[in-house]
Gaussian input, Z-matrix of N, CA and C with variables (Angstrom, degrees):
# hf/3-21g

backbone

0 1
 N
 C     1     B1
 C     2     B2     1     A1
 N     3     B3     2     A2     1     D1
 C     4     B4     3     A3     2     D2
 C     5     B5     4     A4     3     D3
 N     6     B6     5     A5     4     D4
 C     7     B7     6     A6     5     D5
 C     8     B8     7     A7     6     D6
 N     9     B9     8     A8     7     D7
 C    10    B10     9     A9     8     D8
 C    11    B11    10    A10     9     D9
 N    12    B12    11    A11    10    D10
 C    13    B13    12    A12    11    D11
 C    14    B14    13    A13    12    D12
 N    15    B15    14    A14    13    D13
 C    16    B16    15    A15    14    D14
 C    17    B17    16    A16    15    D15
 N    18    B18    17    A17    16    D16
 C    19    B19    18    A18    17    D17
 C    20    B20    19    A19    18    D18
 N    21    B21    20    A20    19    D19
 C    22    B22    21    A21    20    D20
 C    23    B23    22    A22    21    D21
 N    24    B24    23    A23    22    D22
 C    25    B25    24    A24    23    D23
 C    26    B26    25    A25    24    D24
 N    27    B27    26    A26    25    D25
 C    28    B28    27    A27    26    D26
 C    29    B29    28    A28    27    D27
 N    30    B30    29    A29    28    D28
 C    31    B31    30    A30    29    D29
 C    32    B32    31    A31    30    D30
 N    33    B33    32    A32    31    D31
 C    34    B34    33    A33    32    D32
 C    35    B35    34    A34    33    D33
 N    36    B36    35    A35    34    D34
 C    37    B37    36    A36    35    D35
 C    38    B38    37    A37    36    D36
 N    39    B39    38    A38    37    D37
 C    40    B40    39    A39    38    D38
 C    41    B41    40    A40    39    D39
 N    42    B42    41    A41    40    D40
 C    43    B43    42    A42    41    D41
 C    44    B44    43    A43    42    D42
 N    45    B45    44    A44    43    D43
 C    46    B46    45    A45    44    D44
 C    47    B47    46    A46    45    D45
 N    48    B48    47    A47    46    D46
 C    49    B49    48    A48    47    D47
 C    50    B50    49    A49    48    D48
 N    51    B51    50    A50    49    D49
 C    52    B52    51    A51    50    D50
 C    53    B53    52    A52    51    D51
 N    54    B54    53    A53    52    D52
 C    55    B55    54    A54    53    D53
 C    56    B56    55    A55    54    D54
 N    57    B57    56    A56    55    D55
 C    58    B58    57    A57    56    D56
 C    59    B59    58    A58    57    D57
 N    60    B60    59    A59    58    D58
 C    61    B61    60    A60    59    D59
 C    62    B62    61    A61    60    D60
 N    63    B63    62    A62    61    D61
 C    64    B64    63    A63    62    D62
 C    65    B65    64    A64    63    D63
 N    66    B66    65    A65    64    D64
 C    67    B67    66    A66    65    D65
 C    68    B68    67    A67    66    D66
 N    69    B69    68    A68    67    D67
 C    70    B70    69    A69    68    D68
 C    71    B71    70    A70    69    D69
 N    72    B72    71    A71    70    D70
 C    73    B73    72    A72    71    D71
 C    74    B74    73    A73    72    D72
 N    75    B75    74    A74    73    D73
 C    76    B76    75    A75    74    D74
 C    77    B77    76    A76    75    D75
 N    78    B78    77    A77    76    D76
 C    79    B79    78    A78    77    D77
 C    80    B80    79    A79    78    D78
 N    81    B81    80    A80    79    D79
 C    82    B82    81    A81    80    D80
 C    83    B83    82    A82    81    D81
 N    84    B84    83    A83    82    D82
 C    85    B85    84    A84    83    D83
 C    86    B86    85    A85    84    D84
 N    87    B87    86    A86    85    D85
 C    88    B88    87    A87    86    D86
 C    89    B89    88    A88    87    D87
 N    90    B90    89    A89    88    D88
 C    91    B91    90    A90    89    D89
 C    92    B92    91    A91    90    D90
 N    93    B93    92    A92    91    D91
 C    94    B94    93    A93    92    D92
 C    95    B95    94    A94    93    D93
 N    96    B96    95    A95    94    D94
 C    97    B97    96    A96    95    D95
 C    98    B98    97    A97    96    D96
 N    99    B99    98    A98    97    D97
 C   100   B100    99    A99    98    D98
 C   101   B101   100   A100    99    D99
 N   102   B102   101   A101   100   D100
 C   103   B103   102   A102   101   D101
 C   104   B104   103   A103   102   D102
 N   105   B105   104   A104   103   D103
 C   106   B106   105   A105   104   D104
 C   107   B107   106   A106   105   D105
 N   108   B108   107   A107   106   D106
 C   109   B109   108   A108   107   D107
 C   110   B110   109   A109   108   D108
 N   111   B111   110   A110   109   D109
 C   112   B112   111   A111   110   D110
 C   113   B113   112   A112   111   D111
 N   114   B114   113   A113   112   D112
 C   115   B115   114   A114   113   D113
 C   116   B116   115   A115   114   D114
 N   117   B117   116   A116   115   D115
 C   118   B118   117   A117   116   D116
 C   119   B119   118   A118   117   D117
 N   120   B120   119   A119   118   D118
 C   121   B121   120   A120   119   D119
 C   122   B122   121   A121   120   D120
 N   123   B123   122   A122   121   D121
 C   124   B124   123   A123   122   D122
 C   125   B125   124   A124   123   D123
 N   126   B126   125   A125   124   D124
 C   127   B127   126   A126   125   D125
 C   128   B128   127   A127   126   D126
 N   129   B129   128   A128   127   D127
 C   130   B130   129   A129   128   D128
 C   131   B131   130   A130   129   D129
 N   132   B132   131   A131   130   D130
 C   133   B133   132   A132   131   D131
 C   134   B134   133   A133   132   D132
 N   135   B135   134   A134   133   D133
 C   136   B136   135   A135   134   D134
 C   137   B137   136   A136   135   D135
 N   138   B138   137   A137   136   D136
 C   139   B139   138   A138   137   D137
 C   140   B140   139   A139   138   D138
 N   141   B141   140   A140   139   D139
 C   142   B142   141   A141   140   D140
 C   143   B143   142   A142   141   D141
 N   144   B144   143   A143   142   D142
 C   145   B145   144   A144   143   D143
 C   146   B146   145   A145   144   D144
 N   147   B147   146   A146   145   D145
 C   148   B148   147   A147   146   D146
 C   149   B149   148   A148   147   D147
 N   150   B150   149   A149   148   D148
 C   151   B151   150   A150   149   D149
 C   152   B152   151   A151   150   D150
 N   153   B153   152   A152   151   D151
 C   154   B154   153   A153   152   D152
 C   155   B155   154   A154   153   D153
 N   156   B156   155   A155   154   D154
 C   157   B157   156   A156   155   D155
 C   158   B158   157   A157   156   D156
 N   159   B159   158   A158   157   D157
 C   160   B160   159   A159   158   D158
 C   161   B161   160   A160   159   D159
 N   162   B162   161   A161   160   D160
 C   163   B163   162   A162   161   D161
 C   164   B164   163   A163   162   D162
 N   165   B165   164   A164   163   D163
 C   166   B166   165   A165   164   D164
 C   167   B167   166   A166   165   D165
 N   168   B168   167   A167   166   D166
 C   169   B169   168   A168   167   D167
 C   170   B170   169   A169   168   D168
 N   171   B171   170   A170   169   D169
 C   172   B172   171   A171   170   D170
 C   173   B173   172   A172   171   D171
 N   174   B174   173   A173   172   D172
 C   175   B175   174   A174   173   D173
 C   176   B176   175   A175   174   D174
 N   177   B177   176   A176   175   D175
 C   178   B178   177   A177   176   D176
 C   179   B179   178   A178   177   D177
 N   180   B180   179   A179   178   D178
 C   181   B181   180   A180   179   D179
 C   182   B182   181   A181   180   D180
 N   183   B183   182   A182   181   D181
 C   184   B184   183   A183   182   D182
 C   185   B185   184   A184   183   D183
 N   186   B186   185   A185   184   D184
 C   187   B187   186   A186   185   D185
 C   188   B188   187   A187   186   D186
 N   189   B189   188   A188   187   D187
 C   190   B190   189   A189   188   D188
 C   191   B191   190   A190   189   D189
 N   192   B192   191   A191   190   D190
 C   193   B193   192   A192   191   D191
 C   194   B194   193   A193   192   D192
 N   195   B195   194   A194   193   D193
 C   196   B196   195   A195   194   D194
 C   197   B197   196   A196   195   D195
 N   198   B198   197   A197   196   D196
 C   199   B199   198   A198   197   D197
 C   200   B200   199   A199   198   D198
 N   201   B201   200   A200   199   D199
 C   202   B202   201   A201   200   D200
 C   203   B203   202   A202   201   D201
 N   204   B204   203   A203   202   D202
 C   205   B205   204   A204   203   D203
 C   206   B206   205   A205   204   D204
 N   207   B207   206   A206   205   D205
 C   208   B208   207   A207   206   D206
 C   209   B209   208   A208   207   D207
 N   210   B210   209   A209   208   D208
 C   211   B211   210   A210   209   D209
 C   212   B212   211   A211   210   D210
 N   213   B213   212   A212   211   D211
 C   214   B214   213   A213   212   D212
 C   215   B215   214   A214   213   D213
 N   216   B216   215   A215   214   D214
 C   217   B217   216   A216   215   D215
 C   218   B218   217   A217   216   D216
 N   219   B219   218   A218   217   D217
 C   220   B220   219   A219   218   D218
 C   221   B221   220   A220   219   D219
 N   222   B222   221   A221   220   D220
 C   223   B223   222   A222   221   D221
 C   224   B224   223   A223   222   D222
 N   225   B225   224   A224   223   D223
 C   226   B226   225   A225   224   D224
 C   227   B227   226   A226   225   D225
 N   228   B228   227   A227   226   D226
 C   229   B229   228   A228   227   D227
 C   230   B230   229   A229   228   D228
 N   231   B231   230   A230   229   D229
 C   232   B232   231   A231   230   D230
 C   233   B233   232   A232   231   D231

   B1=1.4216
   B2=1.5350
   B3=1.3419
   B4=1.4112
   B5=1.5108
   B6=1.3185
   B7=1.4853
   B8=1.5361
   B9=1.3531
   B10=1.4502
   B11=1.5055
   B12=1.3514
   B13=1.4354
   B14=1.5377
   B15=1.3005
   B16=1.4685
   B17=1.4976
   B18=1.3775
   B19=1.4495
   B20=1.4964
   B21=1.3259
   B22=1.4474
   B23=1.5298
   B24=1.3336
   B25=1.4396
   B26=1.5320
   B27=1.3109
   B28=1.4705
   B29=1.5418
   B30=1.3332
   B31=1.4461
   B32=1.5072
   B33=1.3014
   B34=1.4382
   B35=1.5305
   B36=1.2768
   B37=1.5062
   B38=1.5208
   B39=1.3339
   B40=1.4352
   B41=1.5434
   B42=1.3371
   B43=1.4524
   B44=1.4797
   B45=1.3200
   B46=1.4544
   B47=1.5325
   B48=1.3151
   B49=1.4787
   B50=1.5017
   B51=1.3502
   B52=1.4516
   B53=1.5367
   B54=1.3323
   B55=1.4673
   B56=1.5181
   B57=1.3080
   B58=1.4849
   B59=1.5216
   B60=1.3367
   B61=1.4592
   B62=1.5682
   B63=1.3410
   B64=1.4702
   B65=1.5267
   B66=1.3114
   B67=1.4849
   B68=1.5039
   B69=1.3476
   B70=1.4682
   B71=1.5256
   B72=1.2625
   B73=1.4931
   B74=1.5000
   B75=1.3384
   B76=1.5056
   B77=1.5525
   B78=1.3335
   B79=1.4531
   B80=1.5385
   B81=1.3300
   B82=1.4745
   B83=1.5178
   B84=1.3199
   B85=1.4672
   B86=1.5272
   B87=1.2881
   B88=1.4704
   B89=1.5350
   B90=1.3299
   B91=1.4781
   B92=1.5549
   B93=1.3501
   B94=1.4688
   B95=1.5199
   B96=1.3380
   B97=1.4746
   B98=1.5000
   B99=1.3319
   B100=1.5003
   B101=1.5206
   B102=1.3442
   B103=1.4310
   B104=1.5107
   B105=1.2801
   B106=1.4829
   B107=1.5519
   B108=1.3185
   B109=1.4563
   B110=1.5256
   B111=1.3497
   B112=1.4682
   B113=1.5058
   B114=1.3518
   B115=1.4715
   B116=1.4787
   B117=1.3431
   B118=1.4512
   B119=1.5501
   B120=1.3012
   B121=1.4525
   B122=1.5222
   B123=1.3530
   B124=1.4667
   B125=1.4921
   B126=1.3300
   B127=1.4602
   B128=1.5309
   B129=1.3023
   B130=1.4741
   B131=1.5027
   B132=1.3175
   B133=1.5048
   B134=1.5114
   B135=1.3158
   B136=1.5001
   B137=1.5244
   B138=1.3277
   B139=1.4808
   B140=1.5323
   B141=1.3429
   B142=1.4963
   B143=1.5253
   B144=1.3408
   B145=1.3931
   B146=1.5061
   B147=1.3036
   B148=1.4147
   B149=1.5076
   B150=1.3230
   B151=1.4544
   B152=1.5073
   B153=1.3363
   B154=1.4691
   B155=1.5277
   B156=1.3242
   B157=1.4480
   B158=1.5232
   B159=1.3164
   B160=1.4425
   B161=1.5229
   B162=1.3216
   B163=1.4586
   B164=1.5090
   B165=1.2834
   B166=1.4635
   B167=1.4824
   B168=1.3070
   B169=1.4211
   B170=1.5417
   B171=1.2861
   B172=1.4775
   B173=1.5319
   B174=1.3163
   B175=1.4733
   B176=1.5301
   B177=1.3315
   B178=1.4668
   B179=1.5134
   B180=1.3282
   B181=1.4814
   B182=1.5303
   B183=1.3326
   B184=1.4505
   B185=1.5255
   B186=1.3382
   B187=1.4798
   B188=1.4830
   B189=1.3097
   B190=1.4752
   B191=1.5274
   B192=1.2676
   B193=1.4967
   B194=1.5101
   B195=1.2882
   B196=1.4626
   B197=1.5383
   B198=1.2888
   B199=1.4539
   B200=1.5454
   B201=1.2768
   B202=1.4620
   B203=1.5203
   B204=1.3367
   B205=1.4799
   B206=1.5124
   B207=1.3132
   B208=1.4411
   B209=1.4973
   B210=1.2858
   B211=1.4729
   B212=1.4955
   B213=1.3116
   B214=1.4571
   B215=1.5185
   B216=1.3568
   B217=1.4614
   B218=1.4937
   B219=1.3097
   B220=1.4624
   B221=1.5429
   B222=1.3340
   B223=1.4634
   B224=1.5046
   B225=1.3044
   B226=1.4411
   B227=1.5285
   B228=1.2930
   B229=1.4649
   B230=1.5006
   B231=1.3127
   B232=1.4668
   B233=1.4982
   A1=110.02
   A2=114.83
   A3=122.65
   A4=112.76
   A5=118.15
   A6=121.55
   A7=107.41
   A8=114.86
   A9=120.03
   A10=113.06
   A11=114.02
   A12=121.71
   A13=107.39
   A14=116.57
   A15=120.80
   A16=111.01
   A17=113.22
   A18=121.21
   A19=109.70
   A20=117.20
   A21=124.36
   A22=107.80
   A23=117.88
   A24=121.39
   A25=106.94
   A26=117.72
   A27=123.82
   A28=110.14
   A29=114.17
   A30=121.53
   A31=107.67
   A32=118.57
   A33=123.73
   A34=112.01
   A35=119.05
   A36=121.43
   A37=111.71
   A38=118.60
   A39=120.86
   A40=113.48
   A41=117.78
   A42=120.77
   A43=112.94
   A44=116.15
   A45=121.29
   A46=110.53
   A47=112.94
   A48=118.00
   A49=108.73
   A50=113.84
   A51=118.44
   A52=109.03
   A53=112.89
   A54=121.95
   A55=107.90
   A56=116.06
   A57=122.76
   A58=108.89
   A59=117.62
   A60=121.36
   A61=108.39
   A62=114.87
   A63=120.15
   A64=105.82
   A65=114.75
   A66=120.48
   A67=112.05
   A68=115.83
   A69=120.37
   A70=112.44
   A71=121.30
   A72=123.58
   A73=108.56
   A74=114.66
   A75=118.51
   A76=109.25
   A77=114.52
   A78=121.85
   A79=110.02
   A80=116.14
   A81=120.24
   A82=106.58
   A83=116.76
   A84=120.95
   A85=110.23
   A86=116.40
   A87=123.79
   A88=107.32
   A89=117.50
   A90=119.79
   A91=105.81
   A92=114.00
   A93=117.19
   A94=110.27
   A95=117.08
   A96=121.46
   A97=112.08
   A98=116.25
   A99=119.04
   A100=109.94
   A101=116.22
   A102=121.98
   A103=110.02
   A104=114.65
   A105=122.20
   A106=112.12
   A107=117.11
   A108=120.92
   A109=112.29
   A110=117.25
   A111=121.37
   A112=110.44
   A113=117.47
   A114=120.93
   A115=112.71
   A116=118.20
   A117=121.43
   A118=110.00
   A119=116.73
   A120=120.30
   A121=111.39
   A122=116.93
   A123=120.81
   A124=113.69
   A125=117.36
   A126=121.37
   A127=109.43
   A128=117.40
   A129=122.01
   A130=110.56
   A131=117.98
   A132=121.26
   A133=114.63
   A134=118.05
   A135=120.29
   A136=109.78
   A137=114.29
   A138=119.97
   A139=109.85
   A140=116.85
   A141=121.17
   A142=106.59
   A143=115.90
   A144=119.67
   A145=111.40
   A146=117.76
   A147=125.14
   A148=109.29
   A149=115.99
   A150=118.36
   A151=109.38
   A152=116.07
   A153=122.58
   A154=106.06
   A155=116.71
   A156=119.63
   A157=106.86
   A158=116.23
   A159=123.05
   A160=111.03
   A161=118.39
   A162=119.80
   A163=110.38
   A164=117.07
   A165=122.06
   A166=111.32
   A167=116.35
   A168=118.98
   A169=108.75
   A170=118.13
   A171=121.33
   A172=109.92
   A173=118.55
   A174=121.84
   A175=111.53
   A176=119.35
   A177=121.49
   A178=114.19
   A179=119.78
   A180=122.33
   A181=108.81
   A182=115.99
   A183=119.67
   A184=110.90
   A185=118.64
   A186=117.86
   A187=112.72
   A188=118.88
   A189=124.10
   A190=110.16
   A191=115.11
   A192=119.65
   A193=112.47
   A194=119.23
   A195=119.83
   A196=111.39
   A197=116.79
   A198=120.07
   A199=113.55
   A200=119.34
   A201=118.75
   A202=111.45
   A203=117.45
   A204=120.04
   A205=112.46
   A206=119.60
   A207=122.76
   A208=112.67
   A209=119.50
   A210=119.88
   A211=114.65
   A212=118.73
   A213=121.53
   A214=108.62
   A215=115.77
   A216=121.00
   A217=109.94
   A218=117.44
   A219=122.27
   A220=107.44
   A221=116.12
   A222=120.82
   A223=113.19
   A224=121.11
   A225=121.98
   A226=108.84
   A227=115.09
   A228=121.58
   A229=108.30
   A230=118.59
   A231=123.70
   A232=111.10
   D1=157.68
   D2=-177.89
   D3=-86.86
   D4=131.66
   D5=178.32
   D6=-96.23
   D7=119.41
   D8=-175.75
   D9=-103.32
   D10=159.19
   D11=175.88
   D12=-126.02
   D13=130.27
   D14=-177.39
   D15=160.56
   D16=-162.66
   D17=-178.29
   D18=-122.96
   D19=123.67
   D20=174.85
   D21=-97.27
   D22=120.46
   D23=178.69
   D24=-112.77
   D25=135.91
   D26=-179.11
   D27=-126.16
   D28=146.21
   D29=178.49
   D30=-136.67
   D31=132.13
   D32=170.88
   D33=-140.98
   D34=-175.39
   D35=-176.44
   D36=-61.37
   D37=-27.98
   D38=-176.02
   D39=-89.01
   D40=-12.19
   D41=179.88
   D42=150.56
   D43=-154.55
   D44=-177.58
   D45=-138.14
   D46=170.12
   D47=-178.40
   D48=-166.10
   D49=175.38
   D50=177.69
   D51=-154.55
   D52=155.26
   D53=176.75
   D54=-131.73
   D55=128.23
   D56=175.42
   D57=-92.14
   D58=121.00
   D59=-176.09
   D60=-114.48
   D61=139.47
   D62=172.80
   D63=-131.53
   D64=116.01
   D65=-176.58
   D66=53.35
   D67=38.25
   D68=176.47
   D69=83.13
   D70=-1.37
   D71=-178.80
   D72=-105.42
   D73=127.76
   D74=-179.50
   D75=-71.44
   D76=125.70
   D77=-179.83
   D78=-97.47
   D79=-31.90
   D80=-177.04
   D81=-156.72
   D82=143.57
   D83=175.97
   D84=-141.10
   D85=141.63
   D86=177.21
   D87=-140.49
   D88=131.19
   D89=175.88
   D90=-144.82
   D91=111.00
   D92=-174.08
   D93=60.66
   D94=-126.25
   D95=177.18
   D96=-91.00
   D97=-3.53
   D98=-178.74
   D99=-81.65
   D100=153.36
   D101=177.31
   D102=-137.62
   D103=159.91
   D104=172.33
   D105=62.07
   D106=-135.54
   D107=-174.15
   D108=-62.17
   D109=-38.03
   D110=178.53
   D111=-61.66
   D112=-42.13
   D113=177.39
   D114=-64.39
   D115=-42.79
   D116=179.43
   D117=-63.71
   D118=-41.22
   D119=176.84
   D120=-60.01
   D121=-41.74
   D122=176.67
   D123=-62.47
   D124=-38.86
   D125=179.89
   D126=-68.31
   D127=-41.65
   D128=179.74
   D129=-62.39
   D130=-35.16
   D131=-177.63
   D132=-77.51
   D133=-9.96
   D134=-178.09
   D135=-59.28
   D136=136.25
   D137=179.46
   D138=-109.58
   D139=-21.94
   D140=-178.86
   D141=-138.81
   D142=159.58
   D143=178.01
   D144=137.51
   D145=-171.42
   D146=179.87
   D147=-126.97
   D148=145.33
   D149=179.60
   D150=-134.81
   D151=158.38
   D152=174.93
   D153=-140.06
   D154=132.02
   D155=172.11
   D156=-111.69
   D157=124.81
   D158=176.60
   D159=-108.51
   D160=100.67
   D161=178.98
   D162=-60.69
   D163=146.62
   D164=-177.55
   D165=-154.57
   D166=155.44
   D167=172.06
   D168=-84.91
   D169=164.75
   D170=-172.39
   D171=-61.74
   D172=-38.14
   D173=-174.07
   D174=-63.53
   D175=-28.57
   D176=-177.42
   D177=-97.18
   D178=4.34
   D179=180.00
   D180=-76.14
   D181=150.73
   D182=174.65
   D183=-59.33
   D184=146.58
   D185=178.10
   D186=-63.08
   D187=146.82
   D188=178.68
   D189=-124.37
   D190=164.95
   D191=179.40
   D192=-83.00
   D193=-11.49
   D194=-177.89
   D195=112.43
   D196=146.47
   D197=-174.59
   D198=-68.16
   D199=-21.87
   D200=-176.32
   D201=-67.90
   D202=-20.52
   D203=177.07
   D204=-74.72
   D205=-15.40
   D206=-172.90
   D207=-111.65
   D208=-0.28
   D209=179.62
   D210=79.17
   D211=18.00
   D212=-180.00
   D213=-104.91
   D214=150.47
   D215=175.50
   D216=-73.55
   D217=144.17
   D218=176.93
   D219=-100.15
   D220=104.37
   D221=-176.52
   D222=-89.21
   D223=1.98
   D224=-175.01
   D225=-138.61
   D226=162.54
   D227=176.99
   D228=-108.24
   D229=137.05
   D230=175.79
   D231=-81.27

């Protein structure tokens, strides 16, 4: 499978959210008032709604706090 870099934005009846991806790894997630792992879990559970993926290079991604805050492994060096 292809590992993408960019921003996934989601919208449903309860609100909106986004996930910042770098090489397929989630760096930051927000969904309504939820953040981090809880927000990503909420996005994954969506059954209806609209989404948009905006591919991007690393330099133009929103700043993140770092993968260690989200419980994900860091497979690359900055």
